[in-house]
N, C-alpha and C positions, 0 to 999 in steps of 0.2 A: 775206388776205395780198396785199400789193402785188406788181406784176410784178417790181420790183427785188429784193424779198425772195425771190420764187420762183426767180429766176435765181441768186441767191446760194446758195440751198439746193441747187439742182441742181448747181451748181459744186462745192460742198463734198462732196456725195455722189459726184460723179465723181472728185474727188481721193482720197477714201477708197477707192473701188473700184480706182482705178489703183494706189494705194499697196499695197493688199492683193495685187493680181495681181502687181505687181512683186516683192513680198516672196516670194510663192510661187515665181515664176520664179527668183529669186535662190537660194532654198533648193534648188530642183530643180537649178539650175546647180552649186551647191556639192556636192550629192549626186552628180551625174554626174562631177564632177572627182575627188571622193574615190574613186568606183568605178573610174575609169580608172587613177588612181594605184595603187590596190590591185591591179588586174589587171597593171600593168607590173611591180610588185614580185613578183607570183606568177610571171610569165614569167621574170624575172631569176633567181628562186630555182630554178626548174626547169632553167634553162640552166647552172647551176653544179653541177659534179660533179668527182669525182677519178678518176684513171685506175684506182686500186684499186677504187673503187665500181663503175666500169664493168665491170671484169674479174670482179667478184664475181658478176655475173649470168650469166656464161658457164658452160656445162656442162664444158668443158675449155678450158684456156688455153695457147695456143702463143706463145712468146716467140722473136723472131728478132733476135739481135744481128747487126748488119751493119756491117762495117768492115775495118780493117787489123790490124796485129800486136797492137795494144792489145786488140781484140776477140777475137783468137786466144787471148790470155791471157798473152803474154810480160810479165814474168817473175814470175808468181805462184808460190807454193810447189808447186802442182800444178794439174791441169786443173780439178778440182772446186772450187778456191778462187779461180779467176779472177773478175773483177768480175761478168761476166754470170751465172755460176753462183751466186754469192753473192746477186745481185739476184733471181734466180729463186727461190732458197731463201727469201729474206725475203718475197717476194710470196706464195709458197705457205703460209708460216707465218701470214701476216696474213689471207689470204683463206680458208684452210682447204681449198684445192683443189690438185691436182697441176698444176705449171707445167712444160710440156714445152719444153725448149730446143732450138730448131732453128737457123735463121739461116745466114749465110755470111760468112766472113772469111778474108782471106789476108794474109800478111806482105808489107810493102813496096808495098802497092797504094794507088791514088788514086781519087778520085771519078770521074775520066775513064776510066782504064783498067780499072777493076773495078766501081765503083759503078753507073754507068749501064748497062754491058753485063749486069749481074747482076740488074737490077730484076725481070725476069719470074721468075727463080728464087725470089726472096723472095715474090712475089705467089702463086706456085703452092703455097707452104707454108701458105697461108691463115692468116697470123698474126693474133693479137689485140693484140700489142704488138711494136713495132720500135724498137730503139735504132740511130741512124744516126751512125756515127763515122768521118768522113773529114776530111782537112785537114792532118794531121801530115806525111805524105809529100808532099802537094801543096805545102806551104810550102817545101820544100827547093829548089823551082824558082824561088824569088824572089817578090817582091811587087809587080811592075809592075801597072799598071791592067788590062792585058790578061789577065795570069795570074789576078789576083783576080776579075775579072768572069767569066772562063771557069769558074773554080771555083764561083762563085755560081750561074751558069746550070746547071751540072751538078747541084749540090746541090738546086736548085729543081726540076729535072726529076725527081730521085729522090723528093723529098717529094710533089710533085703527083701522081706516078704512084701512090704508095702511098695517098694520100688519095682518089684517084678510083677505084682498082681494088681496094681492100681496105677493111675496116671497122676496121682496126687503129688503136690509139692510137700516136702517135709521140713519141719524145724525141730531139732533136738533141744531139750532144756536140761540144764544141770540141776543139782540138788538145791534144796532150800534149807536155811537155818537162820535162827536169830543171830544177831551179831556176837552174842556171848554163848552160843550154842554148845551143848555138851559133846557133840560129835563132829565138830568142825574139821579136825584132822582127817577123819574118815570121809566126810563130805568132799573135801578137796581131792582126796585120792580117787573117789568115784567120779568126780567132775573130770578128772584127767582121762578116765576111761570113756566118758561120754564124748570128749573132744577127740579122742583117738578114733572112735567109731565115726564121728563127723568127718574127719579127715579121710578115712578109708573109703567112705561112701559118698564123698562130696556133698555132705548135708550141712547146712548152716546150724550153728549152735548158739542158743541164747544162754549166756553165762550169767546166771542169777546171782552169783557171788558179788558181782558188781553192784547189785541192788542192796544186798543185806550186810556185806562186810563193812563195818564202821558206820552202819546206819540203824541204830536202835529204834528209830521212829517208824520203821516199816512193820513192826510187830506190836501186838498188845494195844493198850493195857488189858490184862486178863480180867475176866469177870462179867463183862457186858453180855447180856442175852441178845443173840441175833436170831430172830424168829425163824428165818429161812433155814437156819442151820442148827436149831435147838436140839434136834435129835442126837447131835454129837456133843452136847454140853454147851457151856458158855465160851465166849471168846477166850483163847489162851494167849500165852506170851511166846508161842512157837510159830504158829502160822502167820502169814501176812495179813495185816489189817487192810483197810481200804486204800491207804497210801501205797502199801506194798503191791496190791493187785493192780492199781493204776500204773505203777512203774513197770510191772511185768508186761502189761498190755502194751505200753509204749515201746518197750524194748522189742517185743515181737513185731510190732508195726514197723519199726525202723529196719528190722531185718527183712521183712517182707517187701519193703520199698527199696531195698538196696540191690544194686545190679549184681547178679551172680556171674561168676566166671566158670563156664563149663569147660571140661577137659576136651581139647580138640585133638583128634587123632592125626 
């Protein structure tokens, strides 16, 4: 064999070896990519859960509704049929465990004069679930940038405190109004701040405007005496009636049953 033929043979062998090695590396590379993609999907799957699934692993479940007159229960037919109690009952039925309702709520309060000062009281209850309902009374004070930003800061302080100092799942709630309410423009501006806090902290938000906007049947009629709430007068045409409380409870239950998407680093 001549030198030129030998060189050509060596060159062809080199190309074959190089091609084979490259093919192997390409296959390994594809395998590695598929492996990584599978791992990412597994992580994402593990990071997705629902509030109800989370609560189902608890030995006992403490639910803490935190808010103003809406969370007090005005004006359901009775204490046991206010939205928070109905929500607790629905959770208990779904999970098959007793849900203990604690929490703290007062009539005519705001995030600033009641929410922030009462943070530690809720933390001390060691809750597994908290609904945070402020903004309706705050909105009466107007919707200037200062007022809205102050509300947002207070709400953010409340949410961050619960996230840092409890293991509770949180649900934020927007403001309440009758369909022909006096402060609807203010309410919707405050709702936007609630949603911003929800987005910032990865906290689900119950948008109550979907219940009261265009639905006059969820409030009133005014005048009926509700014995469980008689200390605050007769039923008015502002607060939710029994229909309103039932719809709020249903909305909260649907949120609790919905799969959350946690942020994956």
